[in-house]
C-alpha positions in Angstrom: -49.4 3.7 21.9 -46.2 2.2 20.9 -45.1 1.1 17.4 -44.0 -2.3 16.9 -40.5 -2.9 15.3 -40.4 -5.2 12.2 -38.1 -8.4 12.7 -35.3 -9.9 11.5 -35.0 -13.4 10.0 -33.6 -14.4 13.4 -36.8 -13.1 15.1 -34.9 -10.0 16.9 -36.4 -6.9 16.6 -34.8 -4.4 14.1 -34.2 -1.0 15.7 -33.9 2.2 13.6 -30.2 1.7 14.0 -30.4 -1.6 12.3 -32.3 -0.1 9.3 -29.6 2.8 8.8 -26.7 0.4 8.9 -28.6 -1.8 6.5 -29.0 1.1 4.2 -25.2 2.4 4.8 -24.0 -1.2 3.6 -26.3 -1.1 0.7 -25.2 2.5 -0.5 -21.3 1.2 -0.1 -21.9 -1.9 -1.9 -23.8 0.2 -4.8 -20.7 2.6 -4.6 -18.4 -0.1 -5.3 -20.2 -1.5 -8.0 -20.3 1.9 -9.7 -16.4 2.1 -9.5 -14.2 2.5 -12.7 -16.3 2.2 -16.0 -18.7 -0.4 -18.0 -18.2 -2.0 -21.4 -16.7 0.0 -24.0 -19.5 2.0 -25.5 -21.0 0.6 -29.0 -18.7 1.3 -31.9 -15.2 -0.3 -33.2 -12.6 -0.7 -30.3 -9.7 1.5 -30.1 -6.9 -0.1 -31.8 -4.6 -0.3 -29.1 -2.1 -3.3 -27.9 -2.3 -2.1 -24.4 -6.1 -2.6 -24.0 -7.0 -5.7 -22.7 -10.3 -7.3 -24.7 -12.0 -8.8 -21.9 -12.4 -5.3 -20.4 -13.3 -3.6 -23.1 -16.3 -6.5 -23.2 -17.5 -6.5 -19.6 -16.2 -3.2 -18.3 -13.0 -2.6 -16.0 -13.9 -1.9 -12.2 -10.5 -2.6 -10.9 -8.5 0.2 -8.6 -6.5 1.6 -10.8 -6.5 5.5 -12.2 -8.5 6.5 -14.9 -5.4 6.4 -17.2 -5.4 2.8 -16.8 -8.9 2.1 -17.9 -9.1 -1.1 -20.0 -5.4 -1.3 -19.8 -4.0 -5.0 -19.9 -2.1 -5.5 -16.4 1.5 -6.0 -17.8 1.0 -3.0 -19.9 0.0 -0.6 -16.5 3.2 -2.4 -15.0 5.3 -1.2 -18.1 3.9 2.1 -17.7 4.8 2.3 -14.2 8.4 1.2 -14.8 8.8 4.5 -16.4 7.5 6.4 -13.6 8.8 5.0 -10.8 11.0 6.5 -7.8 14.7 5.8 -7.1 13.6 4.6 -3.5 12.3 1.1 -2.3 10.6 -0.3 0.6 11.1 -3.4 2.8 9.3 -5.1 5.5 10.1 -7.8 7.9 7.6 -10.5 8.1 8.0 -12.6 11.1 4.5 -12.5 12.6 2.2 -12.3 9.3 1.3 -8.5 10.1 -1.8 -7.5 8.9 -0.3 -3.7 8.0 2.3 -5.4 5.1 -0.5 -5.1 2.8 -1.4 -1.6 3.3 2.5 -0.7 3.4 2.7 -2.0 -0.1 -0.5 -0.2 -1.4 1.1 3.1 -0.4 4.1 1.9 -2.0 2.2 1.8 -5.3 0.6 4.9 -4.6 3.8 6.7 -4.3 5.3 4.5 -7.1 8.3 3.0 -5.2 10.9 1.3 -7.5 10.4 -2.1 -5.5 8.8 -3.8 -2.4 11.3 -6.3 -0.4 9.6 -9.0 2.1 12.1 -10.1 4.5 11.2 -13.0 6.5 8.4 -15.2 5.8 7.6 -15.7 2.1 3.8 -15.8 2.5 2.3 -12.6 3.8 -1.2 -11.0 4.5 -2.0 -9.7 0.9 -5.7 -8.2 1.9 -4.7 -4.9 2.7 -2.8 -4.3 -0.8 -5.9 -4.2 -2.7 -4.1 -6.3 -5.3 -1.9 -3.3 -5.9 1.0 -5.8 -5.4 0.2 -7.3 -8.9 1.7 -3.8 -10.2 4.9 -3.9 -8.0 8.3 -5.7 -8.3 7.9 -7.9 -5.0 11.2 -9.8 -4.0 11.5 -11.9 -1.2 14.5 -12.5 1.2 14.7 -15.3 3.7 16.4 -13.4 6.4 18.0 -9.9 7.2 21.4 -11.4 5.8 20.0 -12.1 2.3 18.2 -8.2 2.5 21.5 -6.6 3.1 23.4 -8.4 0.6 21.1 -7.7 -1.9 20.9 -4.0 -1.4 24.4 -3.4 -1.2 24.7 -5.0 -4.6 22.1 -2.6 -6.0 23.8 0.2 -4.0 20.7 1.1 -2.3 21.6 2.7 1.8 19.4 1.0 4.0 17.0 3.5 6.1 15.5 2.0 9.1 12.1 3.5 10.4 11.5 3.0 14.0 10.6 4.6 17.0 13.6 4.1 19.0 15.8 6.1 21.3 18.5 7.8 19.3 16.4 7.8 15.9 16.5 11.1 13.8 12.8 12.7 13.7 12.0 12.3 9.9 10.4 15.4 9.7 14.0 17.0 10.2 15.6 14.8 8.1 16.3 14.9 4.4 15.7 11.4 2.7 18.7 10.4 0.5 17.2 10.0 -3.3 18.3 6.5 -3.6 17.7 4.4 -0.5 15.4 1.8 0.8 13.1 2.0 3.5 12.8 -0.6 6.4 9.8 -1.1 8.3 9.2 -3.6 11.1 6.1 -5.2 12.3 3.2 -3.7 14.1 4.3 -3.7 17.9 7.6 -4.9 18.7 9.0 -3.0 15.6 12.2 -3.8 13.7 14.3 -6.8 14.9 17.8 -6.4 16.4 19.3 -7.4 13.2 17.4 -5.0 11.0 18.1 -2.0 13.3 22.3 -3.4 13.0 22.0 -3.6 9.5 20.6 0.1 8.8 22.8 2.8 8.3 20.4 5.4 10.1 17.4 5.2 11.8 14.5 7.8 11.5 11.5 8.0 13.7 8.0 10.0 13.5 7.5 12.5 15.7 4.7 11.8 18.8 3.1 14.2 21.2 0.3 11.8 22.7 0.1 9.1 25.2 0.4 6.0 22.5 3.4 4.3 22.6 3.7 4.3 18.6 1.4 5.2 15.6 0.1 2.5 13.4 3.1 1.0 11.5 1.2 1.3 8.2 0.4 5.2 9.1 4.5 5.5 9.9 5.4 4.1 6.8 3.0 6.6 4.4 4.5 9.3 6.5 8.1 7.8 5.8 7.5 7.4 2.0 6.0 10.8 2.0 8.7 12.4 3.7 10.8 11.1 0.2 8.3 12.5 -1.9 8.4 16.1 -0.6 12.1 16.0 -1.3 12.6 14.3 -4.1 9.3 13.9 -6.3 8.3 15.7 -9.2 4.8 16.9 -8.3 4.1 17.8 -11.7 3.9 14.4 -12.6 1.4 13.1 -9.6 -1.8 12.2 -11.5 
C-alpha cells in the first residue's frame, strides 16, 4: 500500500527531499540567528567609549571577529587602521560584476590598506557582506585617474590577469608596497589597465577551464602577498 505524500500550499506533493531541504533552510536560519552575541548580561555596562549602547542593549549579530563585539563601527575602522597592510586592491567596474563584492570582502579579511573602484561608481555590494563599511573605498572614473592617484601615493600597479606573458604568481614575490588590479569576470582587465600596470601576474591552472572565478583569483593573489609580508602572529 503506497503512502500519500503531504501537500504543499500550492497543492503539489511534498517529497522527502523537499522535507530535507526545508529542514536545512530552517537550520541555516537558526545558525545565522545565533551568530554573534546577545544583549550585554545584566549588570553595569563596561565603561568603554568604543562600545555602542544600542548593541549592548540589543545584541551584536554582525559579521565581525569576537574582538569587535559591541564596538561602534567607527571604533572598528580606527582599530583596523593600525593593522592594515601595505597593499591595496583595485577592481575595474565596467559591467557591474557580481564578484566585486566578494573581492572587497577578501580585501577586508586580509586587511588591505584600501579598495579602489575603477569605472562605474555604483557596484554590487551584496557579496561584500557589509565589509565595505570597514574599508577605505575610493572611486576613480577611469584608468587614467586611477593611475595618477596610484603614482601620487607611490603604489606600483600589479595587474592580475590570465594572459600570455604573465608571471606565475606562485613564483613571484609580491612587492610590499603595491596595488593589485583585478578585471571583470570573463573579459579580464581592459587594454588600458594592462598597459598601465608595471607587471602582470597570473594564477597557474592545470584543468580544462579557461580561467578561474575572478573572486577566487583575487583571493589567491592577495594571499600571495600575505605569505611573503604579513606577520602571522597578528592574525586573529
